[in-house]
mmCIF file as Biopython writes it, N, C-alpha, C and O atoms, coordinates in Angstrom:
data_model
#
loop_
_atom_site.group_PDB
_atom_site.id
_atom_site.type_symbol
_atom_site.label_atom_id
_atom_site.label_alt_id
_atom_site.label_comp_id
_atom_site.label_asym_id
_atom_site.label_entity_id
_atom_site.label_seq_id
_atom_site.pdbx_PDB_ins_code
_atom_site.Cartn_x
_atom_site.Cartn_y
_atom_site.Cartn_z
_atom_site.occupancy
_atom_site.B_iso_or_equiv
_atom_site.auth_seq_id
_atom_site.auth_asym_id
_atom_site.pdbx_PDB_model_num
ATOM 1   N N  . MET A ? 1  ? -71.354 -2.796 -33.919 1.0 0.0 1  A 1 
ATOM 2   C CA . MET A ? 1  ? -69.941 -2.670 -34.226 1.0 0.0 1  A 1 
ATOM 3   C C  . MET A ? 1  ? -69.148 -3.576 -33.283 1.0 0.0 1  A 1 
ATOM 4   O O  . MET A ? 1  ? -69.535 -3.787 -32.133 1.0 0.0 1  A 1 
ATOM 5   N N  . ASN A ? 2  ? -68.063 -4.093 -33.775 1.0 0.0 2  A 1 
ATOM 6   C CA . ASN A ? 2  ? -67.154 -4.903 -32.981 1.0 0.0 2  A 1 
ATOM 7   C C  . ASN A ? 2  ? -66.682 -4.084 -31.774 1.0 0.0 2  A 1 
ATOM 8   O O  . ASN A ? 2  ? -66.235 -2.950 -31.951 1.0 0.0 2  A 1 
ATOM 9   N N  . PRO A ? 3  ? -66.771 -4.630 -30.543 1.0 0.0 3  A 1 
ATOM 10  C CA . PRO A ? 3  ? -66.392 -3.846 -29.356 1.0 0.0 3  A 1 
ATOM 11  C C  . PRO A ? 3  ? -64.916 -3.451 -29.330 1.0 0.0 3  A 1 
ATOM 12  O O  . PRO A ? 3  ? -64.560 -2.429 -28.743 1.0 0.0 3  A 1 
ATOM 13  N N  . TYR A ? 4  ? -64.061 -4.245 -29.955 1.0 0.0 4  A 1 
ATOM 14  C CA . TYR A ? 4  ? -62.636 -3.916 -29.983 1.0 0.0 4  A 1 
ATOM 15  C C  . TYR A ? 4  ? -62.369 -2.747 -30.923 1.0 0.0 4  A 1 
ATOM 16  O O  . TYR A ? 4  ? -61.574 -1.860 -30.615 1.0 0.0 4  A 1 
ATOM 17  N N  . LEU A ? 5  ? -63.031 -2.755 -32.054 1.0 0.0 5  A 1 
ATOM 18  C CA . LEU A ? 5  ? -62.918 -1.632 -32.983 1.0 0.0 5  A 1 
ATOM 19  C C  . LEU A ? 5  ? -63.484 -0.368 -32.344 1.0 0.0 5  A 1 
ATOM 20  O O  . LEU A ? 5  ? -62.916 0.714  -32.489 1.0 0.0 5  A 1 
ATOM 21  N N  . GLN A ? 6  ? -64.604 -0.506 -31.637 1.0 0.0 6  A 1 
ATOM 22  C CA . GLN A ? 6  ? -65.200 0.646  -30.963 1.0 0.0 6  A 1 
ATOM 23  C C  . GLN A ? 6  ? -64.241 1.225  -29.925 1.0 0.0 6  A 1 
ATOM 24  O O  . GLN A ? 6  ? -64.145 2.444  -29.784 1.0 0.0 6  A 1 
ATOM 25  N N  . GLU A ? 7  ? -63.535 0.363  -29.200 1.0 0.0 7  A 1 
ATOM 26  C CA . GLU A ? 7  ? -62.553 0.825  -28.209 1.0 0.0 7  A 1 
ATOM 27  C C  . GLU A ? 7  ? -61.447 1.626  -28.882 1.0 0.0 7  A 1 
ATOM 28  O O  . GLU A ? 7  ? -61.039 2.667  -28.368 1.0 0.0 7  A 1 
ATOM 29  N N  . VAL A ? 8  ? -60.959 1.156  -30.020 1.0 0.0 8  A 1 
ATOM 30  C CA . VAL A ? 8  ? -59.919 1.881  -30.760 1.0 0.0 8  A 1 
ATOM 31  C C  . VAL A ? 8  ? -60.439 3.253  -31.182 1.0 0.0 8  A 1 
ATOM 32  O O  . VAL A ? 8  ? -59.750 4.261  -31.018 1.0 0.0 8  A 1 
ATOM 33  N N  . LEU A ? 9  ? -61.646 3.288  -31.723 1.0 0.0 9  A 1 
ATOM 34  C CA . LEU A ? 9  ? -62.227 4.563  -32.154 1.0 0.0 9  A 1 
ATOM 35  C C  . LEU A ? 9  ? -62.432 5.504  -30.968 1.0 0.0 9  A 1 
ATOM 36  O O  . LEU A ? 9  ? -62.106 6.688  -31.052 1.0 0.0 9  A 1 
ATOM 37  N N  . ASP A ? 10 ? -62.968 4.984  -29.871 1.0 0.0 10 A 1 
ATOM 38  C CA . ASP A ? 10 ? -63.193 5.809  -28.681 1.0 0.0 10 A 1 
ATOM 39  C C  . ASP A ? 10 ? -61.878 6.362  -28.137 1.0 0.0 10 A 1 
ATOM 40  O O  . ASP A ? 10 ? -61.803 7.532  -27.760 1.0 0.0 10 A 1 
ATOM 41  N N  . ALA A ? 11 ? -60.850 5.532  -28.095 1.0 0.0 11 A 1 
ATOM 42  C CA . ALA A ? 11 ? -59.542 5.984  -27.600 1.0 0.0 11 A 1 
ATOM 43  C C  . ALA A ? 11 ? -58.983 7.094  -28.476 1.0 0.0 11 A 1 
ATOM 44  O O  . ALA A ? 11 ? -58.409 8.056  -27.965 1.0 0.0 11 A 1 
ATOM 45  N N  . HIS A ? 12 ? -59.143 6.974  -29.783 1.0 0.0 12 A 1 
ATOM 46  C CA . HIS A ? 12 ? -58.631 8.011  -30.684 1.0 0.0 12 A 1 
ATOM 47  C C  . HIS A ? 12 ? -59.383 9.332  -30.530 1.0 0.0 12 A 1 
ATOM 48  O O  . HIS A ? 12 ? -58.790 10.402 -30.675 1.0 0.0 12 A 1 
ATOM 49  N N  . VAL A ? 13 ? -60.662 9.266  -30.243 1.0 0.0 13 A 1 
ATOM 50  C CA . VAL A ? 13 ? -61.424 10.498 -29.974 1.0 0.0 13 A 1 
ATOM 51  C C  . VAL A ? 13 ? -60.877 11.168 -28.713 1.0 0.0 13 A 1 
ATOM 52  O O  . VAL A ? 13 ? -60.676 12.382 -28.696 1.0 0.0 13 A 1 
ATOM 53  N N  . LEU A ? 14 ? -60.637 10.389 -27.665 1.0 0.0 14 A 1 
ATOM 54  C CA . LEU A ? 14 ? -60.088 10.947 -26.427 1.0 0.0 14 A 1 
ATOM 55  C C  . LEU A ? 14 ? -58.695 11.521 -26.643 1.0 0.0 14 A 1 
ATOM 56  O O  . LEU A ? 14 ? -58.364 12.577 -26.103 1.0 0.0 14 A 1 
ATOM 57  N N  . ILE A ? 15 ? -57.879 10.829 -27.432 1.0 0.0 15 A 1 
ATOM 58  C CA . ILE A ? 15 ? -56.534 11.323 -27.734 1.0 0.0 15 A 1 
ATOM 59  C C  . ILE A ? 15 ? -56.616 12.652 -28.469 1.0 0.0 15 A 1 
ATOM 60  O O  . ILE A ? 15 ? -55.898 13.596 -28.137 1.0 0.0 15 A 1 
ATOM 61  N N  . GLU A ? 16 ? -57.486 12.727 -29.462 1.0 0.0 16 A 1 
ATOM 62  C CA . GLU A ? 16 ? -57.641 13.977 -30.214 1.0 0.0 16 A 1 
ATOM 63  C C  . GLU A ? 16 ? -58.070 15.116 -29.297 1.0 0.0 16 A 1 
ATOM 64  O O  . GLU A ? 16 ? -57.510 16.210 -29.366 1.0 0.0 16 A 1 
ATOM 65  N N  . ARG A ? 17 ? -59.046 14.873 -28.448 1.0 0.0 17 A 1 
ATOM 66  C CA . ARG A ? 17 ? -59.534 15.917 -27.535 1.0 0.0 17 A 1 
ATOM 67  C C  . ARG A ? 17 ? -58.450 16.348 -26.558 1.0 0.0 17 A 1 
ATOM 68  O O  . ARG A ? 17 ? -58.317 17.535 -26.259 1.0 0.0 17 A 1 
ATOM 69  N N  . TRP A ? 18 ? -57.670 15.384 -26.056 1.0 0.0 18 A 1 
ATOM 70  C CA . TRP A ? 18 ? -56.611 15.690 -25.105 1.0 0.0 18 A 1 
ATOM 71  C C  . TRP A ? 18 ? -55.499 16.496 -25.778 1.0 0.0 18 A 1 
ATOM 72  O O  . TRP A ? 18 ? -55.076 17.530 -25.261 1.0 0.0 18 A 1 
ATOM 73  N N  . LEU A ? 19 ? -55.033 16.021 -26.924 1.0 0.0 19 A 1 
ATOM 74  C CA . LEU A ? 19 ? -53.918 16.699 -27.585 1.0 0.0 19 A 1 
ATOM 75  C C  . LEU A ? 19 ? -54.324 18.050 -28.163 1.0 0.0 19 A 1 
ATOM 76  O O  . LEU A ? 19 ? -53.554 19.008 -28.087 1.0 0.0 19 A 1 
ATOM 77  N N  . SER A ? 20 ? -55.510 18.142 -28.735 1.0 0.0 20 A 1 
ATOM 78  C CA . SER A ? 20 ? -55.936 19.377 -29.392 1.0 0.0 20 A 1 
ATOM 79  C C  . SER A ? 20 ? -56.423 20.439 -28.419 1.0 0.0 20 A 1 
ATOM 80  O O  . SER A ? 20 ? -56.137 21.624 -28.595 1.0 0.0 20 A 1 
ATOM 81  N N  . HIS A ? 21 ? -57.157 20.021 -27.392 1.0 0.0 21 A 1 
ATOM 82  C CA . HIS A ? 21 ? -57.842 20.995 -26.540 1.0 0.0 21 A 1 
ATOM 83  C C  . HIS A ? 21 ? -57.521 20.861 -25.055 1.0 0.0 21 A 1 
ATOM 84  O O  . HIS A ? 21 ? -57.950 21.691 -24.254 1.0 0.0 21 A 1 
ATOM 85  N N  . GLY A ? 22 ? -56.776 19.832 -24.682 1.0 0.0 22 A 1 
ATOM 86  C CA . GLY A ? 22 ? -56.521 19.601 -23.263 1.0 0.0 22 A 1 
ATOM 87  C C  . GLY A ? 22 ? -57.755 19.149 -22.511 1.0 0.0 22 A 1 
ATOM 88  O O  . GLY A ? 22 ? -57.815 19.260 -21.287 1.0 0.0 22 A 1 
ATOM 89  N N  . GLU A ? 23 ? -58.750 18.636 -23.240 1.0 0.0 23 A 1 
ATOM 90  C CA . GLU A ? 23 ? -59.994 18.161 -22.621 1.0 0.0 23 A 1 
ATOM 91  C C  . GLU A ? 23 ? -59.804 16.747 -22.098 1.0 0.0 23 A 1 
ATOM 92  O O  . GLU A ? 23 ? -59.216 15.899 -22.769 1.0 0.0 23 A 1 
ATOM 93  N N  . GLY A ? 24 ? -60.304 16.502 -20.902 1.0 0.0 24 A 1 
ATOM 94  C CA . GLY A ? 24 ? -60.209 15.167 -20.330 1.0 0.0 24 A 1 
ATOM 95  C C  . GLY A ? 24 ? -59.042 15.066 -19.373 1.0 0.0 24 A 1 
ATOM 96  O O  . GLY A ? 24 ? -58.586 16.066 -18.819 1.0 0.0 24 A 1 
ATOM 97  N N  . SER A ? 25 ? -58.570 13.862 -19.187 1.0 0.0 25 A 1 
ATOM 98  C CA . SER A ? 25 ? -57.522 13.579 -18.215 1.0 0.0 25 A 1 
ATOM 99  C C  . SER A ? 25 ? -56.494 12.637 -18.826 1.0 0.0 25 A 1 
ATOM 100 O O  . SER A ? 25 ? -56.848 11.607 -19.398 1.0 0.0 25 A 1 
ATOM 101 N N  . ALA A ? 26 ? -55.232 12.990 -18.703 1.0 0.0 26 A 1 
ATOM 102 C CA . ALA A ? 26 ? -54.174 12.101 -19.190 1.0 0.0 26 A 1 
ATOM 103 C C  . ALA A ? 26 ? -54.217 10.777 -18.442 1.0 0.0 26 A 1 
ATOM 104 O O  . ALA A ? 26 ? -54.015 9.717  -19.034 1.0 0.0 26 A 1 
ATOM 105 N N  . GLU A ? 27 ? -54.478 10.837 -17.149 1.0 0.0 27 A 1 
ATOM 106 C CA . GLU A ? 27 ? -54.526 9.620  -16.343 1.0 0.0 27 A 1 
ATOM 107 C C  . GLU A ? 27 ? -55.621 8.677  -16.829 1.0 0.0 27 A 1 
ATOM 108 O O  . GLU A ? 27 ? -55.389 7.476  -16.965 1.0 0.0 27 A 1 
ATOM 109 N N  . ALA A ? 28 ? -56.800 9.208  -17.088 1.0 0.0 28 A 1 
ATOM 110 C CA . ALA A ? 28 ? -57.897 8.374  -17.592 1.0 0.0 28 A 1 
ATOM 111 C C  . ALA A ? 28 ? -57.562 7.805  -18.967 1.0 0.0 28 A 1 
ATOM 112 O O  . ALA A ? 28 ? -57.928 6.674  -19.284 1.0 0.0 28 A 1 
ATOM 113 N N  . LEU A ? 29 ? -56.873 8.584  -19.771 1.0 0.0 29 A 1 
ATOM 114 C CA . LEU A ? 29 ? -56.499 8.133  -21.112 1.0 0.0 29 A 1 
ATOM 115 C C  . LEU A ? 29 ? -55.512 6.972  -21.049 1.0 0.0 29 A 1 
ATOM 116 O O  . LEU A ? 29 ? -55.734 5.943  -21.687 1.0 0.0 29 A 1 
ATOM 117 N N  . VAL A ? 30 ? -54.429 7.119  -20.293 1.0 0.0 30 A 1 
ATOM 118 C CA . VAL A ? 30 ? -53.415 6.061  -20.271 1.0 0.0 30 A 1 
ATOM 119 C C  . VAL A ? 30 ? -53.903 4.804  -19.559 1.0 0.0 30 A 1 
ATOM 120 O O  . VAL A ? 30 ? -53.378 3.718  -19.804 1.0 0.0 30 A 1 
ATOM 121 N N  . LYS A ? 31 ? -54.897 4.932  -18.685 1.0 0.0 31 A 1 
ATOM 122 C CA . LYS A ? 31 ? -55.452 3.739  -18.021 1.0 0.0 31 A 1 
ATOM 123 C C  . LYS A ? 31 ? -56.169 2.822  -19.002 1.0 0.0 31 A 1 
ATOM 124 O O  . LYS A ? 31 ? -56.425 1.661  -18.684 1.0 0.0 31 A 1 
ATOM 125 N N  . ARG A ? 32 ? -56.493 3.320  -20.179 1.0 0.0 32 A 1 
ATOM 126 C CA . ARG A ? 32 ? -57.149 2.494  -21.207 1.0 0.0 32 A 1 
ATOM 127 C C  . ARG A ? 32 ? -56.185 1.473  -21.812 1.0 0.0 32 A 1 
ATOM 128 O O  . ARG A ? 32 ? -56.614 0.484  -22.407 1.0 0.0 32 A 1 
ATOM 129 N N  . PHE A ? 33 ? -54.878 1.716  -21.658 1.0 0.0 33 A 1 
ATOM 130 C CA . PHE A ? 33 ? -53.863 0.888  -22.302 1.0 0.0 33 A 1 
ATOM 131 C C  . PHE A ? 33 ? -53.301 -0.152 -21.334 1.0 0.0 33 A 1 
ATOM 132 O O  . PHE A ? 33 ? -53.144 0.117  -20.144 1.0 0.0 33 A 1 
ATOM 133 N N  . ALA A ? 34 ? -53.003 -1.332 -21.853 1.0 0.0 34 A 1 
ATOM 134 C CA . ALA A ? 34 ? -52.393 -2.401 -21.062 1.0 0.0 34 A 1 
ATOM 135 C C  . ALA A ? 34 ? -50.945 -2.044 -20.733 1.0 0.0 34 A 1 
ATOM 136 O O  . ALA A ? 34 ? -50.322 -1.239 -21.426 1.0 0.0 34 A 1 
ATOM 137 N N  . ALA A ? 35 ? -50.422 -2.646 -19.678 1.0 0.0 35 A 1 
ATOM 138 C CA . ALA A ? 35 ? -49.052 -2.370 -19.236 1.0 0.0 35 A 1 
ATOM 139 C C  . ALA A ? 35 ? -48.017 -2.689 -20.310 1.0 0.0 35 A 1 
ATOM 140 O O  . ALA A ? 35 ? -46.934 -2.102 -20.314 1.0 0.0 35 A 1 
ATOM 141 N N  . ASP A ? 36 ? -48.333 -3.611 -21.221 1.0 0.0 36 A 1 
ATOM 142 C CA . ASP A ? 36 ? -47.383 -3.962 -22.280 1.0 0.0 36 A 1 
ATOM 143 C C  . ASP A ? 36 ? -47.690 -3.235 -23.596 1.0 0.0 36 A 1 
ATOM 144 O O  . ASP A ? 36 ? -47.169 -3.601 -24.649 1.0 0.0 36 A 1 
ATOM 145 N N  . PHE A ? 37 ? -48.538 -2.207 -23.526 1.0 0.0 37 A 1 
ATOM 146 C CA . PHE A ? 37 ? -48.896 -1.415 -24.707 1.0 0.0 37 A 1 
ATOM 147 C C  . PHE A ? 37 ? -47.661 -0.721 -25.275 1.0 0.0 37 A 1 
ATOM 148 O O  . PHE A ? 37 ? -46.819 -0.219 -24.530 1.0 0.0 37 A 1 
ATOM 149 N N  . THR A ? 38 ? -47.566 -0.701 -26.598 1.0 0.0 38 A 1 
ATOM 150 C CA . THR A ? 38 ? -46.545 0.090  -27.282 1.0 0.0 38 A 1 
ATOM 151 C C  . THR A ? 38 ? -47.223 0.910  -28.374 1.0 0.0 38 A 1 
ATOM 152 O O  . THR A ? 38 ? -48.279 0.540  -28.888 1.0 0.0 38 A 1 
ATOM 153 N N  . MET A ? 39 ? -46.601 2.012  -28.709 1.0 0.0 39 A 1 
ATOM 154 C CA . MET A ? 39 ? -47.129 2.897  -29.743 1.0 0.0 39 A 1 
ATOM 155 C C  . MET A ? 39 ? -45.975 3.291  -30.652 1.0 0.0 39 A 1 
ATOM 156 O O  . MET A ? 39 ? -44.861 3.541  -30.191 1.0 0.0 39 A 1 
ATOM 157 N N  . ILE A ? 40 ? -46.254 3.343  -31.944 1.0 0.0 40 A 1 
ATOM 158 C CA . ILE A ? 40 ? -45.268 3.790  -32.922 1.0 0.0 40 A 1 
ATOM 159 C C  . ILE A ? 40 ? -45.792 5.090  -33.530 1.0 0.0 40 A 1 
ATOM 160 O O  . ILE A ? 40 ? -46.671 5.053  -34.391 1.0 0.0 40 A 1 
ATOM 161 N N  . PRO A ? 41 ? -45.267 6.239  -33.098 1.0 0.0 41 A 1 
ATOM 162 C CA . PRO A ? 41 ? -45.704 7.509  -33.682 1.0 0.0 41 A 1 
ATOM 163 C C  . PRO A ? 41 ? -45.065 7.729  -35.052 1.0 0.0 41 A 1 
ATOM 164 O O  . PRO A ? 41 ? -44.299 6.893  -35.533 1.0 0.0 41 A 1 
ATOM 165 N N  . LEU A ? 42 ? -45.387 8.852  -35.665 1.0 0.0 42 A 1 
ATOM 166 C CA . LEU A ? 42 ? -44.856 9.149  -37.000 1.0 0.0 42 A 1 
ATOM 167 C C  . LEU A ? 42 ? -43.338 9.173  -37.045 1.0 0.0 42 A 1 
ATOM 168 O O  . LEU A ? 42 ? -42.752 8.928  -38.099 1.0 0.0 42 A 1 
ATOM 169 N N  . SER A ? 43 ? -42.691 9.461  -35.929 1.0 0.0 43 A 1 
ATOM 170 C CA . SER A ? 43 ? -41.221 9.489  -35.892 1.0 0.0 43 A 1 
ATOM 171 C C  . SER A ? 43 ? -40.624 8.103  -36.089 1.0 0.0 43 A 1 
ATOM 172 O O  . SER A ? 43 ? -39.453 7.975  -36.446 1.0 0.0 43 A 1 
ATOM 173 N N  . GLY A ? 44 ? -41.433 7.051  -35.855 1.0 0.0 44 A 1 
ATOM 174 C CA . GLY A ? 44 ? -40.968 5.682  -36.032 1.0 0.0 44 A 1 
ATOM 175 C C  . GLY A ? 44 ? -40.352 5.075  -34.787 1.0 0.0 44 A 1 
ATOM 176 O O  . GLY A ? 44 ? -40.026 3.887  -34.785 1.0 0.0 44 A 1 
ATOM 177 N N  . GLU A ? 45 ? -40.180 5.863  -33.719 1.0 0.0 45 A 1 
ATOM 178 C CA . GLU A ? 45 ? -39.602 5.319  -32.492 1.0 0.0 45 A 1 
ATOM 179 C C  . GLU A ? 45 ? -40.656 4.518  -31.739 1.0 0.0 45 A 1 
ATOM 180 O O  . GLU A ? 45 ? -41.814 4.929  -31.672 1.0 0.0 45 A 1 
ATOM 181 N N  . LYS A ? 46 ? -40.272 3.390  -31.180 1.0 0.0 46 A 1 
ATOM 182 C CA . LYS A ? 46 ? -41.197 2.563  -30.411 1.0 0.0 46 A 1 
ATOM 183 C C  . LYS A ? 46 ? -41.314 3.144  -29.004 1.0 0.0 46 A 1 
ATOM 184 O O  . LYS A ? 46 ? -40.312 3.319  -28.310 1.0 0.0 46 A 1 
ATOM 185 N N  . MET A ? 47 ? -42.542 3.439  -28.592 1.0 0.0 47 A 1 
ATOM 186 C CA . MET A ? 47 ? -42.787 3.998  -27.267 1.0 0.0 47 A 1 
ATOM 187 C C  . MET A ? 47 ? -43.452 2.939  -26.395 1.0 0.0 47 A 1 
ATOM 188 O O  . MET A ? 47 ? -44.527 2.443  -26.732 1.0 0.0 47 A 1 
ATOM 189 N N  . ASP A ? 48 ? -42.818 2.590  -25.272 1.0 0.0 48 A 1 
ATOM 190 C CA . ASP A ? 48 ? -43.428 1.642  -24.344 1.0 0.0 48 A 1 
ATOM 191 C C  . ASP A ? 48 ? -44.434 2.382  -23.456 1.0 0.0 48 A 1 
ATOM 192 O O  . ASP A ? 48 ? -44.575 3.601  -23.556 1.0 0.0 48 A 1 
ATOM 193 N N  . TYR A ? 49 ? -45.124 1.648  -22.597 1.0 0.0 49 A 1 
ATOM 194 C CA . TYR A ? 49 ? -46.181 2.242  -21.770 1.0 0.0 49 A 1 
ATOM 195 C C  . TYR A ? 49 ? -45.689 3.430  -20.939 1.0 0.0 49 A 1 
ATOM 196 O O  . TYR A ? 49 ? -46.343 4.473  -20.947 1.0 0.0 49 A 1 
ATOM 197 N N  . PRO A ? 50 ? -44.558 3.317  -20.217 1.0 0.0 50 A 1 
ATOM 198 C CA . PRO A ? 50 ? -44.109 4.477  -19.434 1.0 0.0 50 A 1 
ATOM 199 C C  . PRO A ? 50 ? -43.822 5.705  -20.308 1.0 0.0 50 A 1 
ATOM 200 O O  . PRO A ? 50 ? -44.095 6.834  -19.899 1.0 0.0 50 A 1 
ATOM 201 N N  . THR A ? 51 ? -43.281 5.490  -21.488 1.0 0.0 51 A 1 
ATOM 202 C CA . THR A ? 51 ? -42.996 6.602  -22.397 1.0 0.0 51 A 1 
ATOM 203 C C  . THR A ? 51 ? -44.286 7.212  -22.919 1.0 0.0 51 A 1 
ATOM 204 O O  . THR A ? 51 ? -44.412 8.434  -22.990 1.0 0.0 51 A 1 
ATOM 205 N N  . VAL A ? 52 ? -45.245 6.371  -23.286 1.0 0.0 52 A 1 
ATOM 206 C CA . VAL A ? 52 ? -46.552 6.855  -23.742 1.0 0.0 52 A 1 
ATOM 207 C C  . VAL A ? 52 ? -47.226 7.644  -22.618 1.0 0.0 52 A 1 
ATOM 208 O O  . VAL A ? 52 ? -47.795 8.708  -22.859 1.0 0.0 52 A 1 
ATOM 209 N N  . SER A ? 53 ? -47.163 7.131  -21.410 1.0 0.0 53 A 1 
ATOM 210 C CA . SER A ? 53 ? -47.764 7.807  -20.268 1.0 0.0 53 A 1 
ATOM 211 C C  . SER A ? 53 ? -47.140 9.183  -20.055 1.0 0.0 53 A 1 
ATOM 212 O O  . SER A ? 53 ? -47.863 10.162 -19.873 1.0 0.0 53 A 1 
ATOM 213 N N  . ARG A ? 54 ? -45.825 9.272  -20.074 1.0 0.0 54 A 1 
ATOM 214 C CA . ARG A ? 54 ? -45.145 10.571 -19.927 1.0 0.0 54 A 1 
ATOM 215 C C  . ARG A ? 54 ? -45.554 11.522 -21.039 1.0 0.0 54 A 1 
ATOM 216 O O  . ARG A ? 54 ? -45.827 12.697 -20.794 1.0 0.0 54 A 1 
ATOM 217 N N  . PHE A ? 55 ? -45.594 11.009 -22.262 1.0 0.0 55 A 1 
ATOM 218 C CA . PHE A ? 55 ? -45.984 11.840 -23.399 1.0 0.0 55 A 1 
ATOM 219 C C  . PHE A ? 55 ? -47.366 12.449 -23.173 1.0 0.0 55 A 1 
ATOM 220 O O  . PHE A ? 55 ? -47.532 13.665 -23.275 1.0 0.0 55 A 1 
ATOM 221 N N  . PHE A ? 56 ? -48.353 11.614 -22.866 1.0 0.0 56 A 1 
ATOM 222 C CA . PHE A ? 56 ? -49.711 12.126 -22.696 1.0 0.0 56 A 1 
ATOM 223 C C  . PHE A ? 56 ? -49.821 13.076 -21.505 1.0 0.0 56 A 1 
ATOM 224 O O  . PHE A ? 56 ? -50.556 14.061 -21.570 1.0 0.0 56 A 1 
ATOM 225 N N  . HIS A ? 57 ? -49.104 12.795 -20.423 1.0 0.0 57 A 1 
ATOM 226 C CA . HIS A ? 57 ? -49.165 13.683 -19.263 1.0 0.0 57 A 1 
ATOM 227 C C  . HIS A ? 57 ? -48.593 15.072 -19.569 1.0 0.0 57 A 1 
ATOM 228 O O  . HIS A ? 57 ? -48.993 16.052 -18.941 1.0 0.0 57 A 1 
ATOM 229 N N  . HIS A ? 58 ? -47.685 15.164 -20.502 1.0 0.0 58 A 1 
ATOM 230 C CA . HIS A ? 58 ? -47.075 16.460 -20.834 1.0 0.0 58 A 1 
ATOM 231 C C  . HIS A ? 58 ? -47.655 17.111 -22.086 1.0 0.0 58 A 1 
ATOM 232 O O  . HIS A ? 58 ? -47.342 18.266 -22.372 1.0 0.0 58 A 1 
ATOM 233 N N  . ALA A ? 59 ? -48.487 16.404 -22.834 1.0 0.0 59 A 1 
ATOM 234 C CA . ALA A ? 59 ? -48.892 16.889 -24.161 1.0 0.0 59 A 1 
ATOM 235 C C  . ALA A ? 59 ? -50.306 17.452 -24.239 1.0 0.0 59 A 1 
ATOM 236 O O  . ALA A ? 59 ? -50.747 17.826 -25.326 1.0 0.0 59 A 1 
ATOM 237 N N  . GLY A ? 60 ? -51.022 17.524 -23.138 1.0 0.0 60 A 1 
ATOM 238 C CA . GLY A ? 60 ? -52.394 18.035 -23.182 1.0 0.0 60 A 1 
ATOM 239 C C  . GLY A ? 60 ? -52.470 19.435 -23.776 1.0 0.0 60 A 1 
ATOM 240 O O  . GLY A ? 60 ? -51.811 20.356 -23.295 1.0 0.0 60 A 1 
ATOM 241 N N  . GLY A ? 61 ? -53.268 19.590 -24.812 1.0 0.0 61 A 1 
ATOM 242 C CA . GLY A ? 61 ? -53.456 20.881 -25.469 1.0 0.0 61 A 1 
ATOM 243 C C  . GLY A ? 61 ? -52.291 21.351 -26.315 1.0 0.0 61 A 1 
ATOM 244 O O  . GLY A ? 61 ? -52.275 22.495 -26.767 1.0 0.0 61 A 1 
ATOM 245 N N  . SER A ? 62 ? -51.317 20.483 -26.535 1.0 0.0 62 A 1 
ATOM 246 C CA . SER A ? 62 ? -50.095 20.903 -27.244 1.0 0.0 62 A 1 
ATOM 247 C C  . SER A ? 62 ? -50.162 20.772 -28.759 1.0 0.0 62 A 1 
ATOM 248 O O  . SER A ? 62 ? -49.235 21.189 -29.454 1.0 0.0 62 A 1 
ATOM 249 N N  . ARG A ? 63 ? -51.233 20.203 -29.279 1.0 0.0 63 A 1 
ATOM 250 C CA . ARG A ? 63 ? -51.347 19.978 -30.724 1.0 0.0 63 A 1 
ATOM 251 C C  . ARG A ? 63 ? -52.664 20.552 -31.251 1.0 0.0 63 A 1 
ATOM 252 O O  . ARG A ? 63 ? -53.526 19.801 -31.707 1.0 0.0 63 A 1 
ATOM 253 N N  . PRO A ? 64 ? -52.825 21.878 -31.193 1.0 0.0 64 A 1 
ATOM 254 C CA . PRO A ? 64 ? -54.090 22.448 -31.664 1.0 0.0 64 A 1 
ATOM 255 C C  . PRO A ? 64 ? -54.340 22.148 -33.137 1.0 0.0 64 A 1 
ATOM 256 O O  . PRO A ? 64 ? -53.417 22.054 -33.946 1.0 0.0 64 A 1 
ATOM 257 N N  . GLY A ? 65 ? -55.616 22.002 -33.451 1.0 0.0 65 A 1 
ATOM 258 C CA . GLY A ? 65 ? -55.950 21.797 -34.854 1.0 0.0 65 A 1 
ATOM 259 C C  . GLY A ? 65 ? -56.611 20.537 -35.177 1.0 0.0 65 A 1 
ATOM 260 O O  . GLY A ? 65 ? -56.927 20.286 -36.340 1.0 0.0 65 A 1 
#
């Protein structure tokens, strides 16, 4: 498998585990992203790296299911 695609898949598994069960570490998760990383969630708002970092640090276990 393409290593870049594998990284995307691996990151999504970690995100799911963190948000659903609080498993893992927010710090380890956000370290996977570059400083210029942005994310567009379902709300449509553009989240820069500091915003994404704050979100993950506060969201562990907050999305069961």
